[in-house]
TIPA-740632 format. One record per atom (N, C-alpha, C, CB): residue in one letter; y, x, z. Coordinates in steps of 0.2 Angstrom, whole numbers, plus 5000, padded with zeros to 4 digits. Glycine has a CB too. Example, Ala and Ser with C-alpha at 12.3 -4.5 7.8 and 13.67 -1.06 7.14 Angstrom:
BEGIN
a497250665039
a497850625039
a498450665039
a497850575045
s498950645035
s499550685036
s500050645039
s499750705029
//
This chain:
BEGIN
x499750635097
x500250695097
x500850675092
x499850765095
x501450695094
x502050685090
x502450745090
x502450625093
x502450775084
x502850835083
x503450825079
x502350895080
x504050845081
x504650835077
x504950905076
x505150795081
x505050925069
x505350985068
x506050965066
x505051015061
x506551015068
x507251005068
x507550965074
x507350965061
x508150945073
x508450905078
x508250835078
x509250905077
x507950815084
x507650745085
x508250695085
x507250745091
x508050635082
x508550585082
x508550555089
x508350535077
x509150545092
x509250515098
x509450435097
x509750555103
x509050395100
x509250325099
x509650305105
x508650275098
x510250275104
x510750265110
x510950185109
x511350305110
x510850155115
x511050085115
x511750075115
x510750055122
x511950025110
x512650015109
x512849955114
x512849995102
x513349965118
x513549915123
x514249895121
x513649955130
x514349825121
x514949795119
x515449795125
x514849725117
x516049815124
x516549815130
x516949755129
x516949875129
x516949715135
x517249655135
x516949605130
x518049665134
x516349585132
x515949545127
x516349475127
x515249525130
x516449445121
x516749385120
x517549385122
x516449325124
x517849445122
x518549455123
x518849505118
x518649475131
x519249475114
x519549525109
x520049565112
x519849475103
x519849635112
x520249685115
x520449745110
x519949715121
x521049765110
x521249825107
x521449875112
x521949805102
x521149935111
x521249995116
x521650045112
x520550015118
x522150065116
x522550125114
x522350185118
x523350115114
x522050235115
x521750285119
x522250335123
x521350335114
x521950365128
x522350405132
x522550475128
x522050415139
x522950505130
x523150575127
x522450615128
x523750615131
x522250645123
x521650685123
x521750765122
x521150665117
x522350785121
x522450855121
x522850865114
x521750895120
x523050935114
x523450955108
x523150945101
x523651025109
x523450915097
x523250905090
x522650855089
x523050975087
x522650815094
x522150765093
x522450695093
x521550765099
x522350655088
x522650595087
x522350545092
x522650575080
x522850505094
x522650445099
x522450385094
x523150425104
x521850365095
x521650305091
x521850235094
x520950305089
x521950185090
x522050115092
x521350085089
x522650085089
x520950065094
x520250035093
x520149965094
x519750075097
x519849935089
x519749865090
x518949855092
x519849825083
x518849815097
x518149805099
x517849755095
x518049785107
x517149745095
x516849695091
x517149625091
x516149695092
x517349605097
x517649535097
x518249535093
x517749515104
x518649585094
x519349585090
x519249595083
x519749645093
x518649635081
x518549635074
x518349565071
x517949685073
x517949525075
x517749465072
x518349415072
x517249435077
x518849425077
x519449375078
x519849395072
x519849395084
x519949455070
x520449475064
x520049475058
x520649545065
x519449455058
x519049455052
x519049515048
x519249395047
x518949575051
x518849635048
x518149645046
x519049695053
x518049685040
x517449695037
x517149765038
x517449675029
x516549765040
x516249835040
x516149855033
x515549825044
x516249925032
x516149955026
x516749945021
x515549925022
x517349915024
x517949905020
x518549935024
x518049835019
x518949975021
x519549995024
x520049935025
x519850055021
x520149905031
x520649855031
x521349875032
x520349805037
x521749825030
x522549835031
x522749795037
x522949825025
x523049825042
x523249785048
x524049795048
x522949815055
x524449735048
x525149735048
x525349725055
x525449685044
x525849765057
x526149765064
x526849735064
x526049835068
x526949695069
x527649665069
x527949675076
x527649595068
x528549695077
x528849715083
x529349655085
x529149785083
x529249615090
x529549555092
x529949575098
x529149495093
x530649555098
x531049555104
x531349485105
x531649605103
x531149455111
x531449385113
x531749395119
x530849335113
x532449405119
x532849415125
x532649475128
x532749355130
x532449475134
x532149535138
x531449555136
x532349535145
x531149505133
x530349515132
x530249545125
x530049445132
x529749595126
x529549625119
x528849625119
x529849705119
x528549615113
x527849615112
x527749625105
x527549545114
x527049635103
x526849655097
x526349605094
x526449725097
x526449595087
x526049545084
x525649585078
x526449485081
x525049565077
x524749595071
x524349545067
x524249645074
x524149565061
x523849525056
x523449565051
x524349475052
x522849535049
x522449565044
x522749545037
x521649545045
x523049595034
x523349585027
x522949615022
x524049605027
x522249625023
x521849655018
x521849615011
x521149665020
x521949645006
x521949614999
x522649574998
x521449564999
x523049575002
x523749545001
x524249594999
x523949505007
x524749564995
x525249614992
x525649634998
x525649574987
x525849694998
x526249725004
x526949735002
x525949795006
x527449715006
x528149725005
x528349785007
x528549665008
x528949815004
x529149885006
x529349885014
x529749895002
x529549825017
x529749835024
x529149825029
x530249775025
x528549805026
x527949795030
x527749855034
x527349765026
x527549855040
x527249915044
x526449905044
x527549915051
x526149935039
x525449925038
x525049985039
x525249895031
x524549985043
x524050045045
x523350025042
x524050055052
x522950075041
x522350065038
x521750085044
x522150115032
x521250045044
x520750055049
x520250095046
x520449985051
x519750125050
x519150155047
x518750115043
x518750185053
x518350145039
x517950105034
x517350075039
x517650145029
x517050115043
x516450095047
x516650095054
x515850135045
x516150075058
x516250085065
x516250155068
x515750045069
x516650165073
x516750235076
x516550225083
x517450265075
x516250285086
x516050285093
x516650295097
x515550335094
x516750265103
x517250285108
x517050265115
x517850245106
x517450285120
x517250275127
x517150345130
x516650235128
x517050345136
x516950415140
x516350445137
x516950405147
x515850415136
x515250435133
x515050415126
x514650425138
x515550395122
x515450365116
x514950305116
x515250425111
x514950265121
x514450215122
x514650155118
x514350205129
x515350145116
x515550085112
x515650095105
x516250065115
x515650045101
x515750045094
x516350005092
x515150025090
x516750025087
x517349985085
x517650015079
x517849975091
x518049975076
x518450005070
x519150025073
x518649945065
x519350085070
x519950115073
x520450135068
x519750185076
x521050135070
x521650165067
x521850235070
x522250115067
x521750285066
x521850355069
x522550375066
x521350405066
x523050355070
x523750365068
x524150375074
x524050305064
x524450435075
x524850455080
x525550415080
x525050525081
x525750405073
x526350365072
x526350295075
x526450365064
x525750265074
x525650195077
x525750195084
x524950165075
x525450245087
x525450245095
x526150255097
x525050305097
x526550295093
x527250305095
x527650245094
x527550365090
x527450205089
x527850135088
x527650095094
x527550105082
x527050095096
x526850055102
x527150075108
x526050055103
x527250145109
x527550175115
x528250155115
x527450245115
x528550155109
x529350145109
x529450075110
x529550165102
x529050025108
x529149955109
x528949925116
x528849915104
x528349955118
x528049925124
x528149965130
x527349905123
x528350025129
x528450075135
x527950135134
x528350045142
x528150195135
x527750255134
x527250255139
x528150315133
x526650285138
x526050295143
x525650345140
x525750235145
x525350395144
x524850445142
x524150415144
x525050515145
x524150365147
x523550335149
x523250285144
x523550305156
x522550275145
x522250225140
x522550155142
x521550225141
x522750115137
x522950045138
x522549995134
x523750045135
x522449935137
x522049885134
x522449825133
x521449875138
x522449795127
x522749725126
x522349675123
x523349745120
x522349615126
x521949555123
x522349525117
x521849505129
x521949505112
x522249475107
x522249395108
x521849495100
x522749365107
x522749295107
x523149265101
x523149265114
x523049205099
x523349185093
x524149175095
x523149115091
x524549195090
x525249195090
x525549135086
x525649255088
x525849085090
x526049025087
x526849015087
x525748965090
x527149015082
x527849005082
x528048965075
x528249075082
x528548925076
x528848885070
x529048935065
x529348835072
x529348995067
x529649045062
x529049085059
x530049085066
x528449075061
x527949115058
x527349075055
x527649165063
x527549025051
x527048975048
x527048985041
x527248905049
x526448965038
x526448975030
x526449045028
x526848925027
x526249095032
x526249165029
x525649185025
x526349205035
x525149145026
x524549165022
x524049205026
x524749195016
x524249215032
x523749255037
x523849235044
x523849335036
x523349245048
x523449225055
x523749285059
x522749205058
x524149265064
x524549315068
x524249315075
x525249305068
x524149375078
x523949375085
x524449425089
x523249415085
x524449405095
x524949445100
x524549485104
x525349395104
x524849545106
x524549585111
x524749565118
x524849665110
x524249555122
x524449535129
x524149595133
x524149465131
x524549625137
x524249675142
x523649655146
x524849705146
x523149695147
x522549665150
x522749645157
x522049725151
x523149675161
x523249655168
x523649595168
x523649715171
x524149575163
x524449515163
x523949455161
x525049515158
x523549475156
x523049425154
x522549405160
x522649445149
x522349455164
x521949445170
x522249405175
x521649505173
x522949415176
x523249385182
x523449315180
x523949415183
x523549295173
x523649225171
x523049185171
x523949225164
x522449215170
x521849185170
x521649165177
x521249225167
x521749215182
x521649195189
x522049145192
x521749265193
x522749145190
x523149085192
x522949025189
x523849105190
x522749015183
x522448955180
x521848935184
x522348965173
x521448975185
x520748955189
x520948935196
x520349015189
x521448965199
x521648945206
x521948875206
x522148995209
x522348865201
x522648795200
x522148745199
x523148795195
x521648765195
x521048715193
x520648695199
x520648745188
x520448745203
x520048735209
x520448715215
x519648795210
x521048715215
x521448705221
x521748635221
x522048755222
x521448585216
x521748525216
x521548485222
x521448485209
x521948455226
x521748425232
x521448355231
x522348415237
x520948345235
x520648275234
x521048225238
x519948275237
x521148165235
x521548115238
x521048055241
x521948085233
x521148055247
x520748005251
x521147945252
x520448025257
x520947885250
x521247825251
x521147795258
x521047775245
x521647775261
x521547745268
x521447675267
x522047765273
x520947645269
x520847575268
x521047545275
x520047555267
x521547505275
x521747465281
x521547395281
x522547465281
x521147385286
x520847315287
x521447275289
x520247315292
x521447215286
x521947165289
x521847145296
x521947105284
x522347135299
x522347115306
x522047045306
x523047125310
x521647025311
x521346955312
x521946905313
x520846955317
x521846855309
x522346805310
x522346775317
x522346745305
x522946755320
x522946725327
x522546665327
x523646715329
x522146655332
x521746595333
x522246535334
x521246605338
x522046485331
x522446425332
x522046375335
x522646395325
x522346345341
x521946305345
x522346235346
x521746335352
x522046185345
x522346125347
x522246105354
x522146065341
x522746095358
x522646065365
x523046005366
x522846125370
x522845985372
x523245925374
x523645935380
x522745865375
x524245915380
x524645925386
x524945855388
x525245975385
x525145855394
x525345785397
x526145795397
x525045765403
x526445745394
x527245745395
x527445695400
x527545725388
x528045705402
x528245665408
x528145595407
x528945685410
x528245575401
x528145505399
x527445485399
x528545485393
x527045525401
x526345515401
x525945505395
x526145455406
x526345525389
x526045515382
x525745585381
x526645495377
x525245575377
x524845635375
x525045655368
x524045625376
x525245715367
x525445745360
x525045805359
x526245755360
x524945815352
x524545875350
x525045935349
x524245865343
x524945985353
x525346045352
x524946105350
x525646065359
x525246145346
x524846205343
x525046265347
x524946215335
x524546305350
x524646365353
x524446425349
x524246365360
x524846475348
x524646535344
x524546595349
x525246555339
x523946625349
x523746675353
x523746745349
x523046665357
//
């Protein structure tokens, strides 16, 4: 017999969203006076080297390259911050998120950050997901930290599918082996010339 007084503890299985894929999620609008969080899944936490039990500093950069706009981020925890740096703090521990709070991750609870993202990448009231990929640029070397770029999930999926199609659509090349034509037979025959002499003549067939 098992008797529990008070509120029983409910054990819930924690599911990883996008296993082995570093994803940052910007929550959808949840209602008045509720901040929209920017959440890092476990793979993104590992990629950025964020620590559990520590409030991490995440620096955001807003890049414009011609008509293209994108966001870069870096973990600057423990580094000196400049007055012009746009830095936001993560939660100390993991938070629950998802429709049924089935996921765990570290979050930045800042409506200001979401406004920055909306302003730079386009406003949306829906949930948005971005894949983190290393950002490499000659202009961003020797900074003392690793930079990562936000890639919209749909763009990342489309690029991945195209790469797979190219990989599997490589045509096979069949070499046509052409057998040499048989050499004409050469036959030595004897013909009689008017002077009744016999000479060797070569006939080609």
